SEPAVEX-801443 format. One record per residue: residue in one letter; y, z, x of N, C-alpha, C in turn; residue number from 1. Coordinates in Angstrom, 2 decimals. Layout:
(node "a", (Y, Z, X), (Y, Z, X), (Y, Z, X), NUM);
...
% end
This chain:
(node "m", (-34.86, -9.00, -24.87), (-35.81, -9.24, -23.78), (-35.05, -9.06, -22.45), 1);
(node "s", (-35.55, -8.24, -21.61), (-34.87, -7.97, -20.34), (-35.19, -9.05, -19.31), 2);
(node "r", (-34.26, -9.29, -18.45), (-34.36, -10.29, -17.43), (-35.01, -9.69, -16.18), 3);
(node "v", (-35.99, -10.38, -15.62), (-36.65, -9.91, -14.41), (-35.86, -10.48, -13.23), 4);
(node "p", (-35.39, -9.60, -12.32), (-34.64, -10.08, -11.18), (-35.45, -11.04, -10.32), 5);
(node "t", (-34.86, -12.11, -9.85), (-35.51, -13.13, -9.03), (-35.86, -12.56, -7.67), 6);
(node "l", (-34.97, -11.79, -7.10), (-35.17, -11.27, -5.75), (-35.61, -9.82, -5.79), 7);
(node "s", (-36.64, -9.50, -6.61), (-37.02, -8.13, -6.79), (-38.13, -7.65, -5.86), 8);
(node "s", (-38.53, -8.47, -4.90), (-39.61, -8.06, -3.99), (-39.15, -6.84, -3.19), 9);
(node "p", (-40.06, -5.91, -2.91), (-39.66, -4.74, -2.10), (-39.38, -5.11, -0.64), 10);
(node "f", (-39.70, -6.34, -0.23), (-39.44, -6.77, 1.12), (-38.04, -7.42, 1.28), 11);
(node "l", (-37.41, -7.69, 0.14), (-36.06, -8.30, 0.17), (-35.05, -7.21, -0.16), 12);
(node "l", (-34.44, -6.64, 0.89), (-33.54, -5.50, 0.68), (-32.10, -5.99, 0.85), 13);
(node "g", (-31.25, -5.58, -0.09), (-29.80, -5.87, 0.01), (-29.42, -7.24, -0.53), 14);
(node "f", (-30.28, -7.86, -1.33), (-29.99, -9.22, -1.82), (-29.42, -9.20, -3.26), 15);
(node "d", (-28.99, -8.05, -3.76), (-28.47, -7.99, -5.12), (-27.24, -8.88, -5.29), 16);
(node "e", (-26.36, -8.88, -4.31), (-25.16, -9.71, -4.41), (-25.49, -11.19, -4.46), 17);
(node "i", (-26.48, -11.60, -3.71), (-26.87, -13.02, -3.73), (-27.37, -13.43, -5.12), 18);
(node "e", (-28.10, -12.56, -5.74), (-28.59, -12.84, -7.08), (-27.41, -12.98, -8.07), 19);
(node "r", (-26.43, -12.13, -7.96), (-25.24, -12.23, -8.84), (-24.49, -13.54, -8.58), 20);
(node "v", (-24.38, -13.92, -7.31), (-23.70, -15.22, -6.98), (-24.48, -16.39, -7.57), 21);
(node "l", (-25.77, -16.38, -7.45), (-26.58, -17.45, -8.01), (-26.44, -17.55, -9.51), 22);
(node "d", (-26.43, -16.43, -10.17), (-26.21, -16.42, -11.63), (-24.87, -17.04, -11.99), 23);
(node "r", (-23.83, -16.68, -11.23), (-22.46, -17.19, -11.49), (-22.41, -18.69, -11.26), 24);
(node "v", (-23.06, -19.19, -10.22), (-23.05, -20.63, -9.94), (-23.79, -21.39, -11.02), 25);
(node "v", (-24.92, -20.94, -11.46), (-25.71, -21.65, -12.45), (-24.93, -21.69, -13.80), 26);
(node "k", (-24.25, -20.64, -14.16), (-23.48, -20.65, -15.42), (-22.30, -21.58, -15.35), 27);
(node "g", (-21.74, -21.84, -14.17), (-20.56, -22.68, -14.06), (-20.83, -24.14, -13.82), 28);
(node "a", (-22.09, -24.59, -13.84), (-22.43, -25.98, -13.52), (-22.46, -26.80, -14.80), 29);
(node "d", (-21.44, -27.65, -15.02), (-21.39, -28.49, -16.23), (-21.66, -29.96, -15.90), 30);
(node "g", (-21.88, -30.34, -14.65), (-22.20, -31.71, -14.33), (-21.00, -32.60, -13.97), 31);
(node "y", (-19.80, -32.07, -14.11), (-18.61, -32.87, -13.78), (-17.84, -32.19, -12.66), 32);
(node "p", (-17.37, -32.89, -11.71), (-17.66, -34.30, -11.40), (-19.01, -34.45, -10.72), 33);
(node "p", (-19.59, -35.67, -10.80), (-20.86, -35.87, -10.13), (-20.66, -35.77, -8.58), 34);
(node "y", (-21.73, -35.43, -7.89), (-21.61, -35.23, -6.44), (-22.91, -35.59, -5.74), 35);
(node "n", (-22.79, -35.84, -4.44), (-23.94, -36.04, -3.55), (-23.88, -35.01, -2.45), 36);
(node "i", (-25.01, -34.63, -1.93), (-25.09, -33.82, -0.70), (-25.99, -34.59, 0.25), 37);
(node "e", (-25.47, -34.89, 1.42), (-26.26, -35.63, 2.40), (-26.33, -34.91, 3.76), 38);
(node "r", (-27.40, -35.15, 4.48), (-27.57, -34.59, 5.79), (-27.08, -35.62, 6.78), 39);
(node "c", (-26.17, -35.25, 7.69), (-25.67, -36.16, 8.73), (-26.10, -35.64, 10.09), 40);
(node "s", (-26.76, -36.49, 10.86), (-27.21, -36.03, 12.17), (-26.04, -35.77, 13.09), 41);
(node "g", (-26.21, -34.77, 13.91), (-25.18, -34.41, 14.91), (-25.19, -35.39, 16.06), 42);
(node "s", (-24.05, -35.55, 16.71), (-24.01, -36.46, 17.85), (-23.44, -35.73, 19.08), 43);
(node "d", (-23.80, -36.12, 20.25), (-23.30, -35.51, 21.49), (-23.52, -34.01, 21.51), 44);
(node "g", (-24.70, -33.55, 21.09), (-24.97, -32.11, 21.14), (-24.36, -31.33, 20.02), 45);
(node "a", (-23.62, -31.99, 19.11), (-23.05, -31.30, 17.96), (-24.16, -30.94, 16.97), 46);
(node "p", (-23.98, -29.84, 16.24), (-25.03, -29.46, 15.27), (-25.08, -30.44, 14.12), 47);
(node "e", (-26.22, -30.46, 13.47), (-26.39, -31.26, 12.25), (-25.35, -30.83, 11.22), 48);
(node "r", (-24.86, -31.83, 10.44), (-23.81, -31.53, 9.45), (-24.36, -31.82, 8.04), 49);
(node "l", (-23.73, -31.25, 7.10), (-23.93, -31.59, 5.68), (-22.64, -32.15, 5.16), 50);
(node "r", (-22.72, -33.13, 4.28), (-21.52, -33.69, 3.65), (-21.72, -33.66, 2.14), 51);
(node "i", (-20.76, -33.00, 1.48), (-20.73, -32.96, 0.01), (-19.67, -34.01, -0.40), 52);
(node "t", (-20.04, -34.95, -1.25), (-19.14, -35.99, -1.70), (-19.02, -35.92, -3.22), 53);
(node "l", (-17.81, -35.72, -3.72), (-17.58, -35.65, -5.16), (-16.81, -36.88, -5.64), 54);
(node "a", (-17.17, -37.41, -6.79), (-16.48, -38.54, -7.38), (-15.26, -37.98, -8.16), 55);
(node "v", (-14.11, -38.15, -7.58), (-12.87, -37.60, -8.18), (-11.83, -38.69, -8.46), 56);
(node "a", (-12.27, -39.83, -8.96), (-11.38, -40.95, -9.26), (-10.27, -40.48, -10.19), 57);
(node "g", (-9.03, -40.85, -9.86), (-7.87, -40.52, -10.69), (-7.18, -39.26, -10.23), 58);
(node "f", (-7.77, -38.50, -9.30), (-7.14, -37.31, -8.76), (-6.43, -37.66, -7.46), 59);
(node "t", (-5.25, -37.09, -7.29), (-4.53, -37.24, -6.00), (-4.84, -36.05, -5.14), 60);
(node "r", (-4.48, -36.13, -3.88), (-4.71, -35.00, -2.97), (-4.04, -33.71, -3.44), 61);
(node "d", (-2.85, -33.86, -4.03), (-2.10, -32.70, -4.54), (-2.76, -32.04, -5.73), 62);
(node "q", (-3.65, -32.76, -6.44), (-4.31, -32.22, -7.61), (-5.66, -31.60, -7.29), 63);
(node "l", (-6.04, -31.58, -6.00), (-7.33, -31.04, -5.57), (-7.13, -29.85, -4.66), 64);
(node "d", (-7.99, -28.85, -4.77), (-7.98, -27.67, -3.91), (-9.41, -27.45, -3.41), 65);
(node "v", (-9.51, -27.21, -2.12), (-10.79, -26.86, -1.51), (-10.58, -25.53, -0.82), 66);
(node "t", (-11.32, -24.50, -1.28), (-11.15, -23.17, -0.74), (-12.54, -22.52, -0.46), 67);
(node "i", (-12.53, -21.49, 0.35), (-13.73, -20.69, 0.57), (-13.40, -19.30, 0.00), 68);
(node "e", (-14.24, -18.87, -0.94), (-14.05, -17.56, -1.60), (-15.39, -16.83, -1.60), 69);
(node "e", (-15.44, -15.75, -0.86), (-16.62, -14.87, -0.86), (-17.91, -15.69, -0.58), 70);
(node "n", (-17.96, -16.42, 0.54), (-19.13, -17.22, 0.93), (-19.47, -18.33, -0.06), 71);
(node "q", (-18.46, -18.80, -0.81), (-18.63, -19.90, -1.71), (-17.57, -20.96, -1.41), 72);
(node "l", (-17.98, -22.24, -1.41), (-17.07, -23.33, -1.30), (-16.66, -23.68, -2.73), 73);
(node "v", (-15.39, -23.59, -3.04), (-14.90, -23.84, -4.39), (-13.98, -25.03, -4.35), 74);
(node "i", (-14.30, -26.08, -5.14), (-13.49, -27.31, -5.21), (-12.96, -27.38, -6.62), 75);
(node "r", (-11.62, -27.44, -6.74), (-10.98, -27.48, -8.06), (-10.13, -28.73, -8.15), 76);
(node "g", (-10.07, -29.27, -9.35), (-9.19, -30.40, -9.63), (-8.40, -30.09, -10.91), 77);
(node "r", (-7.10, -30.42, -10.84), (-6.22, -30.18, -12.01), (-5.37, -31.41, -12.27), 78);
(node "q", (-5.50, -31.95, -13.46), (-4.67, -33.07, -13.89), (-3.85, -32.68, -15.09), 79);
(node "q", (-2.68, -33.24, -15.21), (-1.84, -33.02, -16.39), (-1.77, -34.29, -17.16), 80);
(node "d", (-1.72, -34.14, -18.50), (-1.56, -35.28, -19.38), (-0.17, -35.89, -19.17), 81);
(node "d", (-0.08, -37.19, -19.06), (1.24, -37.88, -18.96), (1.72, -38.13, -20.36), 82);
(node "k", (2.66, -37.31, -20.83), (3.16, -37.37, -22.21), (3.95, -38.65, -22.49), 83);
(node "s", (4.42, -39.32, -21.44), (5.24, -40.52, -21.63), (4.39, -41.76, -22.01), 84);
(node "r", (3.06, -41.67, -21.83), (2.22, -42.82, -22.14), (1.72, -42.76, -23.59), 85);
(node "q", (1.57, -43.95, -24.20), (1.04, -44.05, -25.54), (-0.26, -44.87, -25.45), 86);
(node "y", (-1.38, -44.21, -25.64), (-2.66, -44.86, -25.50), (-3.12, -45.48, -26.80), 87);
(node "i", (-3.66, -46.69, -26.70), (-4.32, -47.34, -27.85), (-5.78, -46.85, -27.87), 88);
(node "h", (-6.37, -46.71, -26.70), (-7.71, -46.14, -26.52), (-7.68, -45.24, -25.31), 89);
(node "r", (-8.24, -44.08, -25.43), (-8.27, -43.16, -24.29), (-9.68, -42.79, -23.95), 90);
(node "g", (-10.24, -43.42, -22.91), (-11.59, -43.15, -22.45), (-11.63, -42.32, -21.18), 91);
(node "i", (-10.48, -42.24, -20.48), (-10.37, -41.47, -19.27), (-9.48, -40.28, -19.52), 92);
(node "a", (-10.09, -39.12, -19.67), (-9.32, -37.94, -20.03), (-8.80, -37.26, -18.76), 93);
(node "a", (-7.61, -36.72, -18.87), (-7.07, -35.82, -17.80), (-7.82, -34.51, -17.97), 94);
(node "r", (-8.49, -34.12, -16.95), (-9.44, -33.03, -17.07), (-9.41, -32.11, -15.84), 95);
(node "h", (-9.59, -30.83, -16.05), (-9.72, -29.87, -14.97), (-11.19, -29.71, -14.62), 96);
(node "f", (-11.47, -29.35, -13.40), (-12.88, -29.02, -13.05), (-12.87, -27.98, -11.94), 97);
(node "q", (-14.01, -27.31, -11.85), (-14.28, -26.39, -10.74), (-15.75, -26.55, -10.41), 98);
(node "r", (-16.04, -26.88, -9.15), (-17.39, -27.05, -8.67), (-17.58, -26.04, -7.53), 99);
(node "t", (-18.67, -25.23, -7.61), (-18.89, -24.15, -6.64), (-20.20, -24.37, -5.92), 100);
(node "f", (-20.18, -24.20, -4.63), (-21.38, -24.27, -3.77), (-21.47, -22.97, -2.99), 101);
(node "v", (-22.65, -22.35, -3.04), (-22.87, -21.11, -2.25), (-23.18, -21.50, -0.84), 102);
(node "l", (-22.46, -20.88, 0.10), (-22.66, -21.17, 1.52), (-23.51, -20.09, 2.16), 103);
(node "a", (-24.49, -20.52, 2.97), (-25.30, -19.57, 3.73), (-24.43, -18.92, 4.79), 104);
(node "e", (-24.86, -17.76, 5.23), (-24.14, -17.02, 6.29), (-24.01, -17.93, 7.51), 105);
(node "g", (-22.81, -18.01, 8.07), (-22.57, -18.79, 9.26), (-22.14, -20.24, 9.02), 106);
(node "m", (-22.21, -20.74, 7.79), (-21.79, -22.10, 7.48), (-20.29, -22.24, 7.74), 107);
(node "l", (-19.88, -23.34, 8.34), (-18.50, -23.62, 8.63), (-18.07, -24.88, 7.86), 108);
(node "v", (-16.90, -24.82, 7.28), (-16.32, -26.00, 6.67), (-15.48, -26.69, 7.70), 109);
(node "l", (-15.88, -27.91, 8.05), (-15.22, -28.63, 9.12), (-13.96, -29.35, 8.66), 110);
(node "g", (-13.92, -29.78, 7.42), (-12.76, -30.51, 6.90), (-13.08, -31.23, 5.62), 111);
(node "a", (-12.04, -31.83, 5.01), (-12.19, -32.58, 3.77), (-11.39, -33.86, 3.87), 112);
(node "d", (-11.93, -34.92, 3.25), (-11.30, -36.23, 3.21), (-11.28, -36.79, 1.82), 113);
(node "l", (-10.21, -37.47, 1.41), (-10.14, -38.14, 0.16), (-9.92, -39.61, 0.42), 114);
(node "k", (-10.87, -40.44, -0.02), (-10.76, -41.88, 0.25), (-11.46, -42.63, -0.91), 115);
(node "n", (-10.76, -43.58, -1.48), (-11.32, -44.44, -2.54), (-11.90, -43.63, -3.72), 116);
(node "g", (-11.25, -42.56, -4.10), (-11.72, -41.76, -5.22), (-12.88, -40.84, -4.92), 117);
(node "l", (-13.22, -40.71, -3.63), (-14.32, -39.84, -3.26), (-13.78, -38.73, -2.34), 118);
(node "l", (-14.05, -37.49, -2.66), (-13.69, -36.37, -1.86), (-14.90, -35.93, -1.09), 119);
(node "s", (-14.82, -35.98, 0.24), (-15.94, -35.58, 1.10), (-15.55, -34.30, 1.86), 120);
(node "v", (-16.47, -33.35, 1.83), (-16.28, -32.08, 2.54), (-17.45, -31.94, 3.54), 121);
(node "d", (-17.10, -31.83, 4.83), (-18.13, -31.69, 5.87), (-18.35, -30.25, 6.24), 122);
(node "l", (-19.62, -29.89, 6.38), (-20.04, -28.51, 6.74), (-20.98, -28.57, 7.88), 123);
(node "a", (-21.02, -27.49, 8.65), (-21.99, -27.37, 9.75), (-22.46, -25.94, 9.84), 124);
(node "r", (-23.64, -25.78, 10.33), (-24.17, -24.46, 10.63), (-24.54, -24.46, 12.09), 125);
(node "p", (-23.72, -23.81, 12.92), (-24.07, -23.72, 14.33), (-25.42, -23.05, 14.51), 126);
(node "e", (-26.13, -23.46, 15.54), (-27.42, -22.85, 15.83), (-27.22, -21.37, 16.06), 127);
(node "p", (-27.88, -20.48, 15.27), (-27.69, -19.06, 15.47), (-28.25, -18.57, 16.76), 128);
(node "e", (-27.60, -17.58, 17.30), (-28.07, -16.96, 18.54), (-29.24, -16.03, 18.16), 129);
(node "r", (-30.35, -16.21, 18.86), (-31.53, -15.40, 18.58), (-31.38, -14.06, 19.26), 130);
(node "i", (-31.33, -13.01, 18.44), (-31.15, -11.66, 18.99), (-32.36, -10.81, 18.64), 131);
(node "v", (-32.88, -10.14, 19.62), (-33.95, -9.18, 19.38), (-33.39, -7.83, 19.82), 132);
(node "k", (-33.44, -6.89, 18.91), (-32.90, -5.56, 19.22), (-34.01, -4.52, 19.04), 133);
(node "t", (-34.19, -3.75, 20.05), (-35.23, -2.69, 20.00), (-34.58, -1.42, 19.46), 134);
(node "i", (-35.23, -0.83, 18.51), (-34.74, 0.38, 17.87), (-35.50, 1.57, 18.48), 135);
(node "a", (-34.75, 2.50, 19.01), (-35.35, 3.71, 19.61), (-35.99, 4.58, 18.56), 136);
(node "i", (-37.14, 5.09, 18.83), (-37.83, 5.97, 17.90), (-37.64, 7.41, 18.38), 137);
(node "n", (-37.00, 8.22, 17.56), (-36.81, 9.61, 17.90), (-38.05, 10.43, 17.53), 138);
(node "e", (-38.38, 11.40, 18.33), (-39.54, 12.25, 18.06), (-39.04, 13.67, 17.78), 139);
(node "h", (-39.46, 14.20, 16.63), (-39.08, 15.55, 16.26), (-40.37, 16.38, 16.18), 140);
(node "e", (-40.27, 17.60, 16.68), (-41.44, 18.49, 16.63), (-41.32, 19.48, 15.55), 141);
% end
């Protein structure tokens, strides 16, 4: 059975790459670590912000990476098993993760904070400049 492209409207031109990115993001979502996305109002004329908060208890700052790759915010965590410990019960596994968020054109990552086992990443989208461009029409005889 063939897959019908989501963005196949004749009025949506050049969106093939977006569809590929969306497919990649959906395939990589396993639910760990849990996260929130909240809207934070801007202050003193600053644009509205978004804050992504991930529950990363047990990870240190050195075990976390926040990067932007091809218009995607990629958050990775890497933990190593401590071989010197002998567990009677192990309910907290040392685990790797990768969480990906697709960023709209113009989104800026303002910074990241790690506090009390929560990693917060702040984003903003500056108000776009409204541009109207007139296209000259050539006449051929």
